[in-house]
N, C-alpha and C positions, 0 to 999 in steps of 0.2 A: 504493500500500500504506500509506504513512504517513498519507495523508489519511483512509483508512478507519479507521485506529487512532485518529487524533485526533478524528474525528467519531463514534466508536463505531458503525461500520457505517452511517454517514450519519444517525444519530439527531439529530446536531447541525444537520442541514439542514432540520429541521422548521420551518415558517414562524413558529411562535410558541412561546415558552417553551422554547428548546432546552436551557437549563441545568436546568430542572425535569425534562425528559424524559431528559437525560443522567443525572441523579440517580436517576430511576426505573429506568433501565437498570442502574445500580449496585445499586439495591435488589433488582431481579430476580436479578442475579448472586449477591447476598448471601443471598437466600432460598434459592436453589438450593444454594449451598455449605453453608448451615446445615442444610438438609434432608439433605445427604449427610454431615453430621457433621464439618464442617471444624473444625480445632483452632486455637488461638491461633497456634501456630507456622506452620501452613499459611496462615493469613490474613496473617501477617507476611511470609512469603515472597512470596505473591501481591501484597501491597500494594507491597513494594519493587520487584518486577519490573514491575508495572503503572506505578508512578511513574517508573521509569527509562525504560522503553519509551515511556511517554506524553510524558515530557520530550523525548526524542529525536524522536519523531514531531511534536510541537508545534514544535520547532526547525526541522524540515524544512519543515513547512507555512508557518511564518512567513517562512522564507528564500525560499520560492517566491513569496510575495506581496510580497517586498522590505520586510517589516516595516511595511506601510502601516497596519496595525491591530495594536497590540501584544497585544490580547486579544480576538480575534474570537469572537462568540457561538457560531459553529458548532463551535468546538473544545470538546468536552465530556468528553474523557478525564480532564480535571482534576476534574470533578464525580465521576466514578466512583472516581478515586483518593482523593478526599476522603472519600467514603462508606466506602470500604474502610479508610481510616486510622481513622475513627471506630469502626468495628466491631472492628478489630484491637486498638486501645488498650482499648476497653471489655472485649473478650473476655479480656484478661489478668487482669482483676479480677472479672469476673462472667460467668456463663454467658449466652449470647445466646438470647433467645426471639424469636418473631415480633413480639411487641409492641415489644421493644427495637429491632428493625430499623425498624419504622414510626416510632418516636420518633427514631431516628437520622436518618431521612429528613427529618422535620419540623424538628428542631433544626439539621441541616446546612443546609437551605434558608434558615432564619432567618439563620444566620451568613454564609452565602455571599451572600445578597442585601444584608444590612445592612452587612457588612464592618466590624464594630467594631475598634478598635485591639486587637491589632497586625495583624489580617488586612488591613485597608484600607491600613495603612502598607506592608506587604509588597507588596501589589498595586501601589500607586503607585510605590514606590521602585524596584522591579525592572523595572517596565514602562517606565521612563524611557529606557532604552537598549536598542537591538536585541541587544546581547550578553547581556543578562540577561532579556529579555522572556519567553522560553519558561520560564525558571526561575520567574519571577513568576507566569505562568499556572498552573503546577503548585503552587507553594508556598502561595499564598493559600488554595487549596482544601484543601491538606494541613493548614494552620493552622486552617481552619474545621472540619476533621474532628477535630483535637485538641481544640478548644474544645467541640465537640459531645460528645465522649467525656467530657470533664471534667464538663460540666453533667449529663449522664446518669448518670455515676457518683455525683456529689453527690446527685442526686435519688434514686437507688436506695439509697444509704447512709442517707439521711434516713428513707426509708420502710422500709428493711431488712426486707422481707418482709411489711409490713403494708398494702401497697397492693393491695386486693382485685381491682381491675379490670385490673391490669397484670402480675400474676405476679412482682413484684419482691420 
């Protein structure tokens, strides 16, 4: 059960780009929630629940493998939680449109792959020890989600409705 959660229904087992496909799964969930009219509060509740359950599932999976890899690529629940974090933070300041969700995906992948400070620092620092590895797996993507939301908010405020192709 925990393995299915950590791999987002085995999406993480895809042979190439599991992180990108995990993020795409998060994007699909967010498109669905947006279509059903999810609010900032409902996104916040789902984000917290997903992050806590994802952390616990990741801890269980890492324990089963005796922490031989502190951040295995097949664990992608962290990507979904990061995408949800970005959407949740953004939604408290700006209504989310489909183009925002696509921009969240692109910016999130940028931050998740490059891991600029402090994202990379969180990833390295917490992955050093088995006792904090699962927290590191989740927190670096949550930090990437926060960075994504900040950049997208800055972009949307700079254009403040004058961006004709993106509806901001």
